[in-house]
C-alpha angles and dihedrals in degrees: 000000000000118000106246090202094057130075123196120200122198118213133176124195123215134174148111124305112287093011090124102257097144092044089051090050091053092050091051092049095041088230145084096249094131123063109241128176141136111267138155089238141043111294101189112068101169140025119270131186123217129189125203127219115255117284101212119211092009095137147356124233127178089354094305130112109242134201115220129218121187124209115193128190112204114204135197118266114269118243091031128206094222108018127067119244089246092054093049093048091049092048093050095043091052093046093050091051093046099046104028103019094106099032101037131224121283098190141356110213116212104204115212129173113231090218095055113076115230108233139103130058096281092055090052093054097091090050091051089049090054092049091051094048101040103028122209091335091071090092093059096042102042131089129179117235113197115208128198089034089158085077086073091058091047089053093046092242128141120216091253091052090049091055093046090057095040124114123270087247092060092043090054092047092051090052091049093056093043092251094296103161142134132194121221113213119192104175111087092002125102118223089254091053092047090051096049094045093051095042093049090052092048091049088055089058092047091050090050087056089053090247088289119155130213107248106224092192089068098050 
């Protein structure tokens, strides 16, 4: 019997090699489940699912205090330095169906470094992967998570200034996902603070969607 005082949210992270997907997954889980390191090649070669411990008292719904559990699917970088695009797409499609096929997907997180401009065909590859996997519903169930946001502070830029100077490609993408985005700051923020700030923002997006999930069995 499902625990009526617990809510589980299902998230999947996508992005280019070395964008910080696995690191983001670890922040969301509050753990080190996913292997994350700097490397001149793609580190993640297969999909892996992580589950967080319960976050008690994280939210209230229908007048009740709810505990939150986060499930995160980490995916290989796309494009990948060792795997073909077809192999990555097959791997991710099978993992989504296996892990979230019955429960559905709350949000796909497109991980983008703030210090890497979004333009060119290679940079568009993760977006095209999402479109192929999730269909037209990708726009409603996708948010952009910007990593290395401390680079903005180092450059003396606000988030608004960053967007004003961003490429047309990024502007269009933001419009497509209804400006669902969150910045992850590391400098001056503990891991716990990073986690709570990101999760609270993501829960806002999930609430805006009426807690609806994308049914992967119908794609």
